[in-house]
Biotite code that builds the C-alpha atoms (Angstrom):
import biotite.structure as struc

atoms = struc.array([
    struc.Atom([-70.080, -27.478, 81.461], chain_id="A", res_id=1, res_name="MET", atom_name="CA", element="C"),
    struc.Atom([-69.464, -24.707, 83.973], chain_id="A", res_id=2, res_name="PRO", atom_name="CA", element="C"),
    struc.Atom([-69.924, -25.231, 87.780], chain_id="A", res_id=3, res_name="ASN", atom_name="CA", element="C"),
    struc.Atom([-72.514, -22.805, 88.966], chain_id="A", res_id=4, res_name="HIS", atom_name="CA", element="C"),
    struc.Atom([-72.662, -22.038, 92.659], chain_id="A", res_id=5, res_name="GLU", atom_name="CA", element="C"),
    struc.Atom([-75.904, -20.459, 93.933], chain_id="A", res_id=6, res_name="PHE", atom_name="CA", element="C"),
    struc.Atom([-76.226, -18.191, 97.006], chain_id="A", res_id=7, res_name="TYR", atom_name="CA", element="C"),
    struc.Atom([-78.823, -16.967, 99.056], chain_id="A", res_id=8, res_name="GLU", atom_name="CA", element="C"),
    struc.Atom([-78.368, -13.564, 100.568], chain_id="A", res_id=9, res_name="VAL", atom_name="CA", element="C"),
    struc.Atom([-80.492, -12.786, 103.740], chain_id="A", res_id=10, res_name="ASP", atom_name="CA", element="C"),
    struc.Atom([-81.204, -8.716, 104.348], chain_id="A", res_id=11, res_name="VAL", atom_name="CA", element="C"),
    struc.Atom([-82.762, -8.194, 107.406], chain_id="A", res_id=12, res_name="PRO", atom_name="CA", element="C"),
    struc.Atom([-85.195, -5.205, 106.862], chain_id="A", res_id=13, res_name="ILE", atom_name="CA", element="C"),
    struc.Atom([-87.816, -2.942, 109.242], chain_id="A", res_id=14, res_name="HIS", atom_name="CA", element="C"),
    struc.Atom([-90.522, -1.064, 108.606], chain_id="A", res_id=15, res_name="ASP", atom_name="CA", element="C"),
    struc.Atom([-89.524, 2.525, 108.893], chain_id="A", res_id=16, res_name="THR", atom_name="CA", element="C"),
    struc.Atom([-93.107, 3.914, 109.827], chain_id="A", res_id=17, res_name="ALA", atom_name="CA", element="C"),
    struc.Atom([-92.800, 1.206, 112.774], chain_id="A", res_id=18, res_name="ASN", atom_name="CA", element="C"),
    struc.Atom([-89.224, -0.179, 113.253], chain_id="A", res_id=19, res_name="PRO", atom_name="CA", element="C"),
    struc.Atom([-90.664, -2.768, 115.722], chain_id="A", res_id=20, res_name="ASP", atom_name="CA", element="C"),
    struc.Atom([-92.126, -4.785, 112.389], chain_id="A", res_id=21, res_name="ARG", atom_name="CA", element="C"),
    struc.Atom([-89.090, -6.452, 111.418], chain_id="A", res_id=22, res_name="ARG", atom_name="CA", element="C"),
    struc.Atom([-88.310, -9.077, 108.668], chain_id="A", res_id=23, res_name="GLY", atom_name="CA", element="C"),
    struc.Atom([-85.926, -10.996, 106.316], chain_id="A", res_id=24, res_name="LEU", atom_name="CA", element="C"),
    struc.Atom([-85.523, -10.456, 102.555], chain_id="A", res_id=25, res_name="HIS", atom_name="CA", element="C"),
    struc.Atom([-84.247, -12.921, 100.902], chain_id="A", res_id=26, res_name="VAL", atom_name="CA", element="C"),
    struc.Atom([-82.275, -12.564, 97.242], chain_id="A", res_id=27, res_name="VAL", atom_name="CA", element="C"),
    struc.Atom([-80.832, -15.569, 95.566], chain_id="A", res_id=28, res_name="THR", atom_name="CA", element="C"),
    struc.Atom([-78.799, -15.967, 92.378], chain_id="A", res_id=29, res_name="GLY", atom_name="CA", element="C"),
    struc.Atom([-75.379, -17.258, 90.822], chain_id="A", res_id=30, res_name="GLU", atom_name="CA", element="C"),
    struc.Atom([-72.349, -16.050, 92.250], chain_id="A", res_id=31, res_name="ALA", atom_name="CA", element="C"),
    struc.Atom([-68.772, -17.275, 93.015], chain_id="A", res_id=32, res_name="ASN", atom_name="CA", element="C"),
    struc.Atom([-68.328, -16.169, 96.390], chain_id="A", res_id=33, res_name="SER", atom_name="CA", element="C"),
    struc.Atom([-70.287, -14.359, 98.964], chain_id="A", res_id=34, res_name="PRO", atom_name="CA", element="C"),
    struc.Atom([-68.405, -11.312, 98.621], chain_id="A", res_id=35, res_name="THR", atom_name="CA", element="C"),
    struc.Atom([-69.663, -11.158, 94.962], chain_id="A", res_id=36, res_name="THR", atom_name="CA", element="C"),
    struc.Atom([-73.515, -12.552, 95.829], chain_id="A", res_id=37, res_name="ALA", atom_name="CA", element="C"),
    struc.Atom([-73.620, -9.529, 98.324], chain_id="A", res_id=38, res_name="LEU", atom_name="CA", element="C"),
    struc.Atom([-72.581, -7.366, 95.696], chain_id="A", res_id=39, res_name="ARG", atom_name="CA", element="C"),
    struc.Atom([-74.846, -8.596, 93.045], chain_id="A", res_id=40, res_name="ARG", atom_name="CA", element="C"),
    struc.Atom([-77.992, -8.540, 95.042], chain_id="A", res_id=41, res_name="ALA", atom_name="CA", element="C"),
    struc.Atom([-77.404, -4.955, 96.443], chain_id="A", res_id=42, res_name="HIS", atom_name="CA", element="C"),
    struc.Atom([-76.966, -3.965, 92.801], chain_id="A", res_id=43, res_name="GLU", atom_name="CA", element="C"),
    struc.Atom([-80.515, -5.535, 91.945], chain_id="A", res_id=44, res_name="VAL", atom_name="CA", element="C"),
    struc.Atom([-81.793, -3.769, 95.053], chain_id="A", res_id=45, res_name="TYR", atom_name="CA", element="C"),
    struc.Atom([-80.458, -0.424, 93.854], chain_id="A", res_id=46, res_name="ASP", atom_name="CA", element="C"),
    struc.Atom([-81.751, -0.755, 90.261], chain_id="A", res_id=47, res_name="THR", atom_name="CA", element="C"),
    struc.Atom([-85.036, -1.706, 91.421], chain_id="A", res_id=48, res_name="ALA", atom_name="CA", element="C"),
    struc.Atom([-85.510, 1.029, 93.430], chain_id="A", res_id=49, res_name="HIS", atom_name="CA", element="C"),
    struc.Atom([-83.719, 3.727, 91.693], chain_id="A", res_id=50, res_name="THR", atom_name="CA", element="C"),
    struc.Atom([-86.142, 2.810, 88.906], chain_id="A", res_id=51, res_name="ALA", atom_name="CA", element="C"),
    struc.Atom([-89.093, 2.486, 91.239], chain_id="A", res_id=52, res_name="GLU", atom_name="CA", element="C"),
    struc.Atom([-89.495, -0.840, 89.941], chain_id="A", res_id=53, res_name="LEU", atom_name="CA", element="C"),
    struc.Atom([-91.139, -3.477, 91.859], chain_id="A", res_id=54, res_name="GLU", atom_name="CA", element="C"),
    struc.Atom([-89.854, -6.438, 90.122], chain_id="A", res_id=55, res_name="ALA", atom_name="CA", element="C"),
    struc.Atom([-87.480, -6.008, 87.601], chain_id="A", res_id=56, res_name="PRO", atom_name="CA", element="C"),
    struc.Atom([-86.330, -8.239, 85.115], chain_id="A", res_id=57, res_name="GLY", atom_name="CA", element="C"),
    struc.Atom([-83.854, -11.036, 85.707], chain_id="A", res_id=58, res_name="LYS", atom_name="CA", element="C"),
    struc.Atom([-80.354, -9.895, 85.372], chain_id="A", res_id=59, res_name="GLN", atom_name="CA", element="C"),
    struc.Atom([-77.662, -12.090, 83.891], chain_id="A", res_id=60, res_name="GLN", atom_name="CA", element="C"),
    struc.Atom([-76.504, -14.175, 86.960], chain_id="A", res_id=61, res_name="ASP", atom_name="CA", element="C"),
    struc.Atom([-80.414, -14.846, 87.340], chain_id="A", res_id=62, res_name="SER", atom_name="CA", element="C"),
    struc.Atom([-80.871, -12.373, 90.073], chain_id="A", res_id=63, res_name="ARG", atom_name="CA", element="C"),
    struc.Atom([-83.941, -10.485, 89.986], chain_id="A", res_id=64, res_name="GLY", atom_name="CA", element="C"),
    struc.Atom([-85.727, -8.217, 92.853], chain_id="A", res_id=65, res_name="ALA", atom_name="CA", element="C"),
    struc.Atom([-89.756, -9.463, 93.700], chain_id="A", res_id=66, res_name="ARG", atom_name="CA", element="C"),
    struc.Atom([-91.686, -8.577, 96.571], chain_id="A", res_id=67, res_name="GLY", atom_name="CA", element="C"),
    struc.Atom([-89.874, -4.991, 97.630], chain_id="A", res_id=68, res_name="LEU", atom_name="CA", element="C"),
    struc.Atom([-91.877, -3.388, 100.344], chain_id="A", res_id=69, res_name="ARG", atom_name="CA", element="C"),
    struc.Atom([-92.244, 0.611, 99.671], chain_id="A", res_id=70, res_name="PRO", atom_name="CA", element="C"),
    struc.Atom([-91.519, 2.350, 102.905], chain_id="A", res_id=71, res_name="GLY", atom_name="CA", element="C"),
    struc.Atom([-88.960, -0.959, 104.698], chain_id="A", res_id=72, res_name="TRP", atom_name="CA", element="C"),
    struc.Atom([-85.532, -0.202, 105.035], chain_id="A", res_id=73, res_name="GLN", atom_name="CA", element="C"),
    struc.Atom([-82.994, -2.808, 104.107], chain_id="A", res_id=74, res_name="MET", atom_name="CA", element="C"),
    struc.Atom([-80.224, -3.289, 106.524], chain_id="A", res_id=75, res_name="ASP", atom_name="CA", element="C"),
    struc.Atom([-77.362, -4.087, 103.851], chain_id="A", res_id=76, res_name="TRP", atom_name="CA", element="C"),
    struc.Atom([-74.444, -4.278, 106.651], chain_id="A", res_id=77, res_name="PRO", atom_name="CA", element="C"),
    struc.Atom([-76.062, -7.024, 108.494], chain_id="A", res_id=78, res_name="ALA", atom_name="CA", element="C"),
    struc.Atom([-76.539, -8.705, 105.157], chain_id="A", res_id=79, res_name="ALA", atom_name="CA", element="C"),
    struc.Atom([-75.367, -12.495, 105.240], chain_id="A", res_id=80, res_name="GLN", atom_name="CA", element="C"),
    struc.Atom([-74.643, -14.665, 102.401], chain_id="A", res_id=81, res_name="ALA", atom_name="CA", element="C"),
    struc.Atom([-74.373, -18.318, 102.028], chain_id="A", res_id=82, res_name="GLY", atom_name="CA", element="C"),
    struc.Atom([-74.513, -21.303, 99.602], chain_id="A", res_id=83, res_name="PRO", atom_name="CA", element="C"),
])
């Protein structure tokens, strides 16, 4: 049985119309490292954003995007990943 590691990626967000409104978008899924978790989280977000989908189907590693907020900007450089 393979060893599955699950990571949480915390991405700070802010409302582009009102930058004082801030939050955190959390993405979870399987990965073998924090770097991979960050990359996959960004890929899933890009897929949803490009296709203008609110919730694309789960990807192979069980990641999916839900609760994306139109008009809110993701701060990917400040994102952090951990088990």
